[in-house]
C-alpha positions in Angstrom: -25.0 13.1 -15.7 -22.4 13.7 -18.4 -19.2 11.9 -17.7 -16.1 14.0 -17.7 -13.6 11.2 -18.3 -14.5 8.7 -21.0 -12.7 5.3 -21.1 -12.0 4.1 -24.6 -9.9 0.9 -24.7 -7.9 -0.3 -27.7 -8.1 -3.9 -28.7 -4.7 -4.7 -27.2 -5.7 -3.0 -23.9 -9.0 -4.9 -23.8 -7.1 -8.1 -24.4 -4.7 -7.5 -21.5 -7.6 -6.7 -19.2 -9.6 -9.8 -20.2 -6.5 -11.9 -19.6 -6.0 -10.4 -16.1 -9.6 -11.0 -15.2 -9.8 -14.5 -16.7 -6.6 -15.7 -15.0 -6.9 -13.6 -11.8 -3.4 -12.6 -12.6 -2.0 -10.0 -10.2 -3.3 -8.6 -7.0 -6.9 -8.4 -6.1 -6.7 -4.6 -6.7 -5.3 -5.1 -10.1 -8.1 -7.6 -11.0 -10.8 -5.2 -9.8 -9.3 -2.3 -11.7 -9.3 -4.5 -14.8 -13.0 -5.5 -14.3 -14.0 -1.8 -13.7 -12.1 -0.6 -16.8 -13.7 -3.3 -19.0 -17.2 -2.4 -17.9 -16.5 1.4 -18.1 -15.3 1.1 -21.8 -17.4 3.4 -23.9 -17.0 1.1 -26.9 -18.0 -1.9 -24.9 -20.6 -2.4 -22.2 -20.5 1.3 -21.1 -22.0 0.6 -17.7 -22.8 3.5 -15.4 -20.4 4.2 -12.5 -23.1 3.3 -9.9 -23.8 -0.1 -11.7 -20.1 -0.9 -11.8 -19.6 0.0 -8.2 -22.5 -2.2 -7.2 -21.3 -5.1 -9.3 -17.7 -5.1 -8.0 -18.3 -4.0 -4.4 -16.6 -0.7 -4.5 -17.6 2.9 -4.2 -18.7 5.1 -7.1 -15.9 7.5 -6.3 -13.4 4.6 -6.9 -14.8 4.1 -10.4 -14.7 7.8 -11.1 -11.1 8.0 -9.9 -10.1 5.0 -12.1 -11.7 6.7 -15.1 -9.8 9.9 -14.4 -6.5 8.1 -13.9 -7.0 6.2 -17.1 -7.5 9.4 -19.1 -4.8 11.5 -17.4 -2.1 8.9 -16.6 -2.6 6.2 -19.1 -3.4 2.5 -19.2 -0.4 0.9 -17.5 -0.4 3.3 -14.5 -4.1 2.8 -14.1 -3.8 -1.0 -14.1 -0.7 -1.4 -12.1 -1.3 1.4 -9.7 0.7 4.5 -9.1 4.3 4.0 -8.1 5.5 6.0 -5.1 7.6 9.0 -6.0 9.7 8.6 -2.9 10.4 5.2 -1.2 8.9 4.6 2.2 10.9 6.1 5.2 13.8 3.9 6.1 13.4 1.7 9.1 13.4 3.8 12.2 15.9 1.7 14.0 18.2 -1.1 13.7 16.3 -4.0 15.3 19.4 -6.1 15.8 21.2 -3.5 17.8 18.2 -3.1 20.1 17.9 -6.8 20.6 21.6 -7.0 21.3 21.4 -4.2 23.9 18.4 -6.0 25.5 20.2 -9.3 25.7 23.2 -7.7 27.4 23.4 -7.0 31.1 21.3 -4.1 32.5 23.0 -1.0 33.7 24.4 -1.0 37.3 21.7 -0.5 39.8 19.0 -2.3 37.8 18.0 -5.9 38.0 16.2 -6.0 34.6 15.8 -3.9 31.5 12.6 -1.9 31.4 11.3 -0.5 28.1 11.9 3.1 29.2 15.5 2.2 30.3 16.1 0.4 27.0 14.8 3.4 25.1 17.2 5.7 26.9 20.1 3.4 26.4 19.4 3.1 22.6 19.5 6.9 22.4 22.6 7.1 24.6 24.4 4.6 22.3 23.3 6.8 19.3 21.6 3.9 17.5 18.7 6.4 16.9 18.3 10.1 17.7 15.0 9.6 19.5 12.7 6.7 20.3 9.8 6.0 22.5 9.4 3.1 24.9 6.4 2.0 22.9 8.4 1.7 19.7 11.0 -0.4 21.6 8.1 -2.6 22.8 6.7 -3.1 19.3 10.2 -3.9 18.0 10.9 -6.5 20.7 7.4 -8.0 20.3 7.8 -8.3 16.5 11.2 -10.0 16.7 10.5 -11.9 19.8 
């Protein structure tokens, strides 16, 4: 099958990739991307996608995607990975305020805090707009 995206590495790019692979510098994903790009180089070994996938324990589609990203986005974005356009959503809630509420006395008429009661109180205190008791449980478990 004719390849749609051909990887041709310059000498400097090849040097960077060989350094990453030799020193295992960076994340495991970065090292694997470097290995795949080195073997996919049309001026180098020019392995097939199937052979590369088998050699490095990934899917053929992963190799094809890396080729495409290299041609369309460039060397550095392919090696480092695509940066997020928008940062991850802010933390849903302020953990310290939930813990402080939990450590305080329960409302009148209750002997202990329940997760549902705590969730209602957090909403009532306008710490967050909405929250489920399960999120409160995970937050307390994580900090606890």
